[in-house]
C-alpha positions as CSV (number, residue, x, y, z in Angstrom):
1,M,72.9,-74.6,-20.5
2,S,70.2,-71.9,-21.9
3,K,70.0,-70.3,-25.2
4,L,69.4,-66.9,-26.0
5,F,66.5,-66.0,-28.6
6,V,65.9,-62.2,-29.4
7,I,63.1,-62.1,-31.6
8,I,62.0,-59.0,-33.6
9,Q,58.8,-58.7,-34.8
10,A,58.2,-57.1,-38.1
11,R,55.7,-56.0,-40.7
12,M,55.0,-54.2,-43.7
13,T,51.0,-53.5,-42.7
14,S,51.2,-51.2,-39.8
15,S,48.1,-49.3,-40.5
16,R,49.2,-45.7,-39.3
17,L,52.5,-46.1,-41.4
18,P,52.6,-48.7,-43.8
19,G,56.1,-50.3,-44.7
20,K,57.3,-48.4,-41.6
21,V,60.2,-50.7,-40.6
22,L,61.9,-50.6,-44.2
23,L,61.8,-46.7,-44.8
24,P,65.0,-44.9,-45.5
25,F,66.9,-44.2,-42.6
26,G,70.2,-42.3,-43.0
27,T,72.1,-45.2,-45.5
28,Q,69.9,-48.0,-44.6
29,S,65.9,-48.7,-43.7
30,V,65.0,-48.2,-40.1
31,L,65.2,-52.1,-39.7
32,E,68.7,-52.3,-40.4
33,T,69.6,-49.5,-38.1
34,M,68.0,-51.6,-35.6
35,L,70.3,-54.6,-36.5
36,K,73.4,-52.6,-36.6
37,R,72.7,-51.4,-33.0
38,L,72.5,-54.9,-31.8
39,S,75.0,-56.2,-33.6
40,L,76.4,-57.9,-30.6
41,L,73.6,-59.9,-31.0
42,Q,73.3,-60.6,-34.2
43,E,73.6,-64.7,-33.8
44,N,70.8,-64.7,-31.4
45,I,68.4,-62.6,-33.6
46,I,65.2,-64.0,-35.2
47,V,62.8,-61.4,-37.3
48,A,59.8,-62.6,-36.8
49,T,57.5,-61.4,-39.8
50,T,53.7,-62.3,-41.5
51,N,52.9,-64.7,-43.7
52,D,50.5,-62.6,-45.7
53,G,52.1,-62.1,-48.8
54,S,53.7,-58.7,-48.1
55,E,56.7,-59.7,-46.2
56,T,59.2,-60.3,-48.8
57,P,61.0,-57.2,-48.7
58,I,61.5,-58.0,-44.8
59,I,63.2,-61.4,-45.8
60,E,65.0,-59.9,-48.4
61,V,66.8,-57.5,-45.5
62,C,67.2,-60.4,-43.3
63,R,69.0,-62.5,-45.8
64,K,71.2,-59.3,-47.2
65,N,72.3,-58.8,-43.3
66,R,72.5,-62.9,-42.2
67,I,69.6,-62.5,-40.0
68,K,67.6,-65.7,-39.2
69,F,63.7,-65.2,-39.9
70,Y,60.2,-66.9,-39.5
71,K,57.2,-66.2,-41.2
72,G,54.0,-66.7,-39.0
73,S,50.4,-65.0,-38.2
74,T,50.0,-61.5,-38.9
75,E,47.1,-60.6,-36.3
76,D,48.3,-63.3,-33.7
77,V,51.3,-62.5,-33.0
78,L,51.6,-64.5,-29.7
79,S,51.5,-67.5,-32.1
80,R,54.3,-65.9,-34.3
81,Y,56.8,-65.3,-31.4
82,C,56.3,-69.1,-29.9
83,E,56.7,-70.9,-33.4
84,A,59.6,-68.6,-34.3
85,A,61.4,-69.6,-31.2
86,E,60.2,-73.5,-31.8
87,S,61.5,-73.2,-35.4
88,F,65.0,-72.5,-34.1
89,G,64.8,-75.0,-31.0
90,A,63.6,-73.3,-28.3
91,T,63.0,-75.3,-24.9
92,D,61.6,-74.5,-21.8
93,S,64.5,-72.9,-20.2
94,D,65.7,-70.9,-23.1
95,V,65.8,-67.1,-22.7
96,I,63.2,-64.6,-24.9
97,V,63.9,-61.4,-25.9
98,R,61.0,-59.6,-27.2
99,L,61.7,-56.4,-29.2
100,T,59.6,-54.5,-31.6
101,S,61.2,-53.0,-35.4
102,D,59.7,-49.3,-34.6
103,C,62.4,-48.8,-32.3
104,P,65.4,-48.1,-34.3
105,F,67.3,-46.6,-31.6
106,I,67.1,-49.7,-29.4
107,D,70.0,-49.6,-26.7
108,I,72.3,-52.8,-26.8
109,N,73.7,-51.8,-23.7
110,L,70.0,-51.9,-21.7
111,V,69.0,-54.9,-23.6
112,L,72.3,-56.9,-22.3
113,A,71.4,-55.3,-18.5
114,A,67.9,-56.7,-18.5
115,I,69.3,-60.1,-20.0
116,S,72.0,-60.0,-17.5
117,E,69.4,-59.4,-14.5
118,F,67.0,-62.0,-15.9
119,K,69.7,-64.6,-15.6
120,A,71.3,-63.2,-12.2
121,N,68.2,-63.4,-10.4
122,N,64.9,-65.4,-10.1
123,H,62.6,-63.0,-11.8
124,D,60.0,-64.5,-14.4
125,M,60.6,-61.6,-16.4
126,V,62.6,-58.5,-16.5
127,S,60.7,-55.4,-18.2
128,L,62.1,-51.9,-19.7
129,G,59.0,-50.1,-21.1
130,P,55.9,-48.1,-20.2
131,H,56.3,-46.4,-16.7
132,S,59.8,-47.1,-16.3
133,G,60.8,-43.5,-16.9
134,F,62.7,-44.3,-19.9
135,P,61.4,-42.6,-23.6
136,R,58.9,-45.1,-25.7
137,G,61.2,-46.5,-28.1
138,L,63.6,-48.7,-26.1
139,D,60.9,-51.6,-24.9
140,T,62.7,-54.5,-24.1
141,C,61.0,-57.5,-22.3
142,V,62.9,-60.7,-21.3
143,F,61.0,-64.1,-19.9
144,P,61.5,-67.7,-20.5
145,F,60.2,-69.9,-23.3
146,S,58.3,-71.6,-20.8
147,L,56.0,-68.8,-19.9
148,L,55.8,-67.7,-23.7
149,K,54.3,-71.4,-24.5
150,L,52.2,-71.5,-21.6
151,T,50.6,-68.0,-22.6
152,H,50.2,-69.4,-26.2
153,Q,48.4,-72.5,-24.9
154,K,46.1,-70.5,-23.0
155,A,45.0,-67.2,-24.0
156,S,42.1,-66.7,-26.1
157,N,41.6,-62.9,-25.9
158,R,42.4,-61.1,-29.5
159,S,44.5,-58.4,-27.5
160,D,46.5,-61.1,-25.5
161,R,47.3,-62.5,-28.6
162,E,48.2,-59.8,-30.3
163,H,50.4,-57.9,-27.8
164,V,52.5,-61.2,-26.8
165,T,53.7,-60.4,-22.9
166,L,50.0,-58.4,-22.2
167,G,47.9,-61.7,-21.0
168,M,51.2,-63.8,-19.3
169,A,50.2,-63.1,-15.7
170,K,46.5,-64.2,-16.3
171,F,47.8,-67.9,-16.3
172,K,50.6,-67.7,-13.6
173,N,51.8,-65.8,-10.8
174,I,54.9,-64.2,-12.5
175,Q,57.8,-61.7,-10.5
176,V,58.6,-58.9,-12.7
177,Y,61.5,-57.1,-12.2
178,N,61.1,-53.6,-13.8
179,I,64.5,-51.4,-14.8
180,S,64.0,-48.0,-13.8
181,A,65.7,-45.3,-15.8
182,A,66.1,-43.5,-12.3
183,Q,64.6,-40.0,-13.9
184,D,61.9,-39.5,-16.0
185,F,62.3,-39.3,-19.5
186,S,58.7,-40.6,-20.5
187,L,58.1,-37.3,-22.3
188,Y,60.4,-38.2,-25.2
189,R,59.1,-40.4,-28.0
190,I,61.7,-42.5,-30.2
191,T,59.6,-45.1,-31.5
192,L,57.8,-45.1,-34.9
193,D,54.1,-45.0,-35.3
194,E,53.5,-41.8,-37.3
195,P,54.6,-39.7,-39.9
196,D,55.9,-37.2,-37.6
197,D,57.6,-39.8,-35.7
198,Y,59.9,-40.7,-38.9
199,K,60.3,-37.0,-39.4
200,M,61.4,-37.0,-35.8
201,L,63.5,-40.0,-35.9
202,S,65.2,-38.8,-39.3
203,K,66.5,-35.4,-37.6
204,L,67.6,-36.9,-34.5
205,F,69.4,-39.7,-36.7
206,E,70.9,-36.3,-38.7
207,F,72.1,-35.2,-35.7
208,F,74.3,-38.0,-34.9
209,N,75.5,-37.9,-38.9
210,Y,73.7,-41.3,-39.3
211,K,76.5,-43.1,-36.8
212,T,74.5,-46.0,-35.0
213,D,77.0,-46.5,-32.1
214,F,75.2,-43.7,-29.8
215,T,74.4,-44.4,-26.4
216,F,71.5,-43.9,-24.2
217,E,73.2,-41.1,-22.5
218,Q,74.5,-39.6,-25.8
219,L,70.7,-39.7,-27.4
220,I,69.4,-38.2,-24.0
221,N,71.6,-35.2,-24.1
222,A,70.7,-35.0,-27.7
223,L,67.0,-34.5,-27.0
224,L,68.3,-32.2,-24.3
225,T,70.4,-30.2,-26.3
226,R,67.7,-30.1,-29.3
227,P,64.4,-29.5,-27.9
228,D,63.1,-28.4,-31.5
229,I,63.6,-32.1,-32.5
230,A,61.8,-33.7,-29.5
231,K,59.2,-31.3,-30.4
232,I,58.3,-32.6,-33.9
233,N,56.4,-35.5,-32.5
234,Q,55.3,-34.8,-28.8
235,H,51.9,-34.5,-30.0
236,V,51.8,-38.1,-31.0
237,E,49.5,-40.0,-28.8
238,Q,51.1,-43.5,-28.0
239,K,48.2,-46.7,-29.0
240,I,47.2,-48.6,-26.2
241,Y,46.0,-51.7,-25.6
């Protein structure tokens, strides 16, 4: 029976907002908020952090919250993912879920839906991200460890190694299933890259009284109800590969 590895990449050296994943967020940090929202999968989570000497605060959070972690290359995120999975015993048929630590409002139900879709059907990848209609900040990607390992072995392009899944289709014909939001909510931005993202997410979290159990539907209702919050970071342009 295949095992499940939920790997969250996290580093302290973000160029636009250094240390963003550990910024104060309600009563805890951004990363801890994400971990709480994913608590049903706690036993499956590995935080893939860096080995450049800046990662100590992230490791302290992992230890405090009883989360597994792995230290790997700062720039070669593809190797970091592959090695993180291998270090905890991943084999070819095991399932990898890729998440990023700048998405504190990741939705556990959507993550579970992506995992269920992957396991129930013959997909090489299940994706919930750009062009899906969902707001930026709920990005989820599910694929087998065999595909991650193959890409790690063959990818040489810098962008492919930095962005993990970008080069996967270059080395194998893959069938991708994209989960759709059924409506277009892509104008909303709930990811954390710049100071105005932090301001917006903090205001949105305050709207929920710093509770971490709100659903995607409640999140959308909040954005529709409080356009003043949604506007705080609408000018921020997403970094493109």
